[in-house]
C-alpha positions in Angstrom: 14.7 7.8 8.0 11.8 8.0 10.5 12.1 5.3 13.1 8.7 4.0 14.3 8.2 4.3 18.0 6.6 1.4 20.0 3.4 2.4 21.6 3.2 2.6 25.4 0.1 0.4 25.5 0.3 -3.1 24.2 -3.3 -2.9 22.8 -5.4 -0.4 20.8 -8.8 -1.0 22.3 -9.9 2.7 22.5 -8.9 6.1 21.2 -7.6 6.8 24.7 -5.1 4.0 24.5 -2.9 6.6 22.6 -1.3 9.7 24.0 -1.6 12.8 21.9 2.0 12.6 20.7 1.5 8.9 19.7 -1.5 9.9 17.6 0.7 12.5 15.8 3.5 10.0 15.3 1.0 7.5 13.7 -0.4 10.1 11.4 3.0 11.3 10.3 4.1 7.6 9.7 0.9 7.0 7.8 1.6 10.0 5.5 5.1 8.7 4.9 3.7 5.3 3.8 1.1 7.1 1.6 3.9 9.2 0.0 6.0 6.0 -0.5 8.8 7.7 1.6 9.1 4.7 3.9 9.5 0.9 3.5 9.3 -1.2 6.6 8.9 -5.0 6.5 7.6 -7.4 9.0 8.3 -10.6 7.1 6.7 -13.8 8.7 4.5 -11.7 11.0 0.8 -12.7 11.0 -2.3 -10.6 11.5 -5.4 -12.5 12.7 -8.8 -11.0 11.9 -11.9 -12.0 13.9 -14.9 -10.2 12.5 -18.3 -10.9 14.1 -19.7 -8.0 12.0 -19.7 -7.7 8.2 -17.0 -5.4 6.7 -15.6 -4.1 3.5 -13.1 -1.3 4.2 -11.9 -2.4 7.6 -11.2 -6.0 6.4 -9.6 -5.1 3.1 -7.6 -2.2 4.4 -6.1 -4.3 7.2 -5.3 -7.2 4.8 -3.6 -4.8 2.3 -1.8 -2.9 5.0 -0.3 -6.1 6.4 0.6 -7.3 2.9 2.4 -4.1 2.3 4.4 -4.7 5.4 5.5 -8.1 4.1 3.3 -10.0 6.5 0.3 -12.3 6.0 -3.3 -12.2 7.3 -5.6 -15.0 8.5 -9.3 -14.2 8.3 -11.2 -16.2 11.0 -14.8 -16.3 10.0 -16.9 -17.1 13.1 -19.4 -19.0 11.0 -16.7 -21.5 9.9 -14.6 -21.7 13.0 -15.2 -22.8 16.6 -15.5 -19.1 17.6 -19.1 -19.2 16.2 -19.9 -22.4 18.2 -19.4 -20.8 21.6 -15.7 -21.5 22.4 -14.8 -19.2 25.4 -12.9 -16.1 24.4 -10.2 -16.9 26.9 -9.4 -20.1 25.1 -9.5 -18.6 21.6 -7.3 -15.7 22.6 -4.6 -17.9 24.2 -4.5 -20.2 21.2 -4.4 -17.4 18.6 -1.6 -15.7 20.6 0.6 -18.7 19.8 -0.2 -18.5 16.0 -0.5 -14.8 15.3 1.5 -11.7 16.1 -1.4 -9.3 16.3 -5.2 -9.6 16.3 -7.8 -7.2 14.9 -11.3 -7.8 16.3 -14.6 -6.4 15.0 -17.4 -7.3 17.4 -20.4 -6.0 19.3 -19.6 -5.5 22.9 -16.5 -3.5 24.1 -16.3 -6.0 27.0 -15.7 -8.9 24.6 -12.8 -7.0 23.0 -11.4 -6.3 26.4 -11.7 -10.0 27.3 -9.6 -10.9 24.2 -7.0 -8.4 25.2 -6.9 -9.8 28.8 -6.1 -13.3 27.6 -4.0 -12.5 24.5 -0.2 -12.2 24.9 -0.1 -10.4 21.6 -1.5 -6.9 20.7 -5.3 -6.6 20.1 -6.8 -3.9 17.9 -10.3 -2.6 18.0 -11.5 -3.0 14.4 -15.0 -1.7 15.6 -17.2 -2.3 18.6 -20.6 -0.8 19.4 -18.8 1.7 21.6 -15.9 2.9 19.4 -14.3 2.8 16.0 -10.8 4.2 16.7 -9.1 2.9 13.5 -11.7 4.8 11.5 -11.0 7.9 13.5 -7.2 7.6 12.8 -8.0 7.7 9.1 -10.4 10.6 9.6 -7.9 12.8 11.4 -5.2 11.9 8.8 -7.6 13.2 6.1 -8.2 16.4 8.1 -4.5 16.9 8.7 -3.8 16.6 5.0 -6.3 19.3 4.3 -5.8 21.8 7.2 -2.4 20.8 8.8 -3.2 22.6 12.2 -5.8 20.8 14.3 -6.2 23.8 16.6 -7.8 25.8 13.8 -10.3 23.1 12.8 -14.0 22.8 13.8 -15.4 19.3 13.0 -19.2 18.8 12.9 -20.6 15.3 13.0 -24.3 15.1 12.0 -26.3 12.0 12.8 -26.5 9.3 15.4 -24.2 9.6 18.4 -22.7 6.2 17.5 -19.3 4.5 17.8 -17.9 6.7 15.1 -19.1 9.8 16.9 -17.6 8.5 20.2 -14.2 8.0 18.6 -14.2 11.4 16.9 -15.0 13.0 20.3 -12.1 11.3 22.0 -9.6 11.9 19.3 -10.8 15.4 19.0 -10.1 15.9 22.7 -6.6 14.4 22.4 -5.7 16.6 19.4 -7.4 19.9 20.6 -10.0 19.9 17.8 -13.3 21.6 18.3 -15.9 18.8 17.9 -19.6 19.5 17.4 -22.2 16.7 17.4 -25.6 17.4 16.0 -28.2 14.6 16.6 -31.9 14.3 17.4 -32.9 14.2 21.0 -32.2 10.8 22.6 -29.4 10.0 20.1 -26.6 11.7 21.9 -23.2 10.1 22.1 -22.2 7.9 25.1 -22.3 9.9 28.3 -19.1 8.4 29.7 -17.3 9.3 26.4 -18.6 12.9 26.8 -17.4 13.0 30.4 -13.9 11.7 29.5 -13.5 14.2 26.6 -14.6 17.1 28.9 -12.0 16.0 31.4 -9.3 16.1 28.7 -10.6 19.4 27.4 -10.4 20.9 30.9 -13.2 23.3 30.5 -12.2 24.7 27.2 -15.6 24.1 25.7 -14.2 22.3 22.7 -17.0 19.7 22.7 -20.5 20.9 21.8 -23.6 18.7 21.6 -26.7 20.1 20.0 -30.0 19.0 18.4 -29.7 21.7 15.8 -27.7 20.7 12.7 -27.7 24.2 11.2 -26.2 25.7 14.4 -23.6 23.0 14.4 -22.4 23.5 10.9 -22.1 27.3 11.1 -18.5 28.1 10.1 -17.3 24.4 10.4 -14.3 23.2 8.4 -15.3 19.5 8.4 -18.8 18.1 7.9 -19.0 14.4 8.8 -21.9 12.0 8.7 -22.6 8.3 9.0 -25.5 5.9 8.4 -28.4 6.5 10.8 -28.9 2.8 11.5 -25.8 0.9 12.4 -25.2 -2.8 12.0 -27.6 -4.7 14.3 -30.2 -1.9 14.2 -32.0 -2.9 11.0 -35.3 -3.4 13.0 -35.1 0.3 14.0 -34.5 1.6 10.5 -38.0 3.0 9.7 -38.3 4.7 13.1 -34.8 6.2 12.8 -35.4 7.5 9.3 -38.4 9.5 10.7 -36.5 10.7 13.8 -33.5 11.9 11.7 -35.6 13.9 9.3 -33.8 17.3 8.8 -30.4 15.8 9.5 -29.5 15.0 5.9 -26.2 16.6 4.8 -27.4 18.4 1.7 -26.1 21.4 -0.3 -28.2 23.8 1.8 -26.6 22.6 5.1 -23.1 22.6 3.5 -23.6 26.2 2.4 -23.7 27.2 6.1 -20.3 25.8 6.8 -16.9 27.5 6.1 -16.1 28.1 2.5 -13.1 25.7 2.8 -15.2 22.9 4.4 -14.7 19.3 3.4 -17.2 16.5 3.5 -16.4 13.1 5.2 -18.4 9.9 5.5 -17.0 6.6 6.8 -19.1 4.6 4.2 -21.2 2.7 3.3 -23.4 5.7 2.4 -27.2 5.7 1.8 -27.6 8.6 -0.6 -30.7 10.7 -0.1 -30.8 9.7 3.6 -27.9 10.9 5.7 -26.2 12.5 2.7 -27.2 13.6 -0.8 -25.6 12.2 -3.9 -24.8 15.8 -4.9 -22.8 16.4 -1.8 -20.9 13.1 -1.7 -19.9 13.6 -5.4 -19.0 17.3 -5.0 -15.6 19.0 -5.1 -15.7 19.3 -1.3 -16.0 15.6 -0.7 -12.9 13.8 0.6 -14.8 10.6 1.2 -12.7 8.4 -1.0 -9.4 9.9 0.1 -10.7 9.2 3.7 -11.4 5.5 2.7 -7.9 5.1 1.2 -6.4 6.5 4.3 -7.8 3.6 6.3 -5.1 1.5 4.7 -2.2 3.9 5.4 -3.3 4.6 9.0 -3.6 0.9 9.7 -0.2 0.2 8.2 1.3 2.8 10.5 -0.7 1.5 13.5 0.5 -2.1 12.8 4.1 -0.9 12.5 4.0 0.8 15.9 2.4 -2.3 17.6 4.8 -4.7 16.0 8.0 -2.6 16.4 
């Protein structure tokens, strides 16, 4: 039986908190959970969820993953707890460390997440910040691995806003040796520090490409990935962004320029006819719902490695 390995870092705040071999270990473990080849229990362990942002897949997948491990989850709604009334993070983190065994936090600023980790004696997981969405990326690369097996032969094209999802895809891509192409309108490129870190890991191999031309980016790509153009908290920019992103919709014409074996990914929720067409998301190439399911398996594996 595969024995889960404890992670070198206590927390999972960024994609770069994992070494390449740790990423592969988590993905292999996730696949075993998915295939029902593994049964690990953490009876009496408690996962605390602190979500400042709304969520469907992240919330439910974490709750189900913890339940499958024999543990329980406490969902701390900031609107009905002292968190929403301005209690200092350092106080909340130290108290919750005495109640919970692991915390998953979905918030705005990466610095707030880091503050939780600083004061928490228990592992803290990034369940999404404005900078990164590393749990999503774990499920994404699990889905890619299921399809193509060898990461070194994969070209992944992300089309849309250079947001938190794009940032995590870039960093995981660098760790795993995947060619990552980002196609976005001018002014919507991914975080410059993320690009710098990825290029340092890639060591001049030119695996990361940033372009403003979606058609050039999808040429021969194996994976086409998109996300909403306006993330949570950007509702007031929606109309402006819809205009700026004209021409960046993943439609059948764009898909036809990709490799014949190309698959389609989207982290959901999807706004059909905006960043992706209904035809594409419902096509035989779509792996969107397998990808969503893999959130649960990847998080079950991540929790196992943090709690081992």
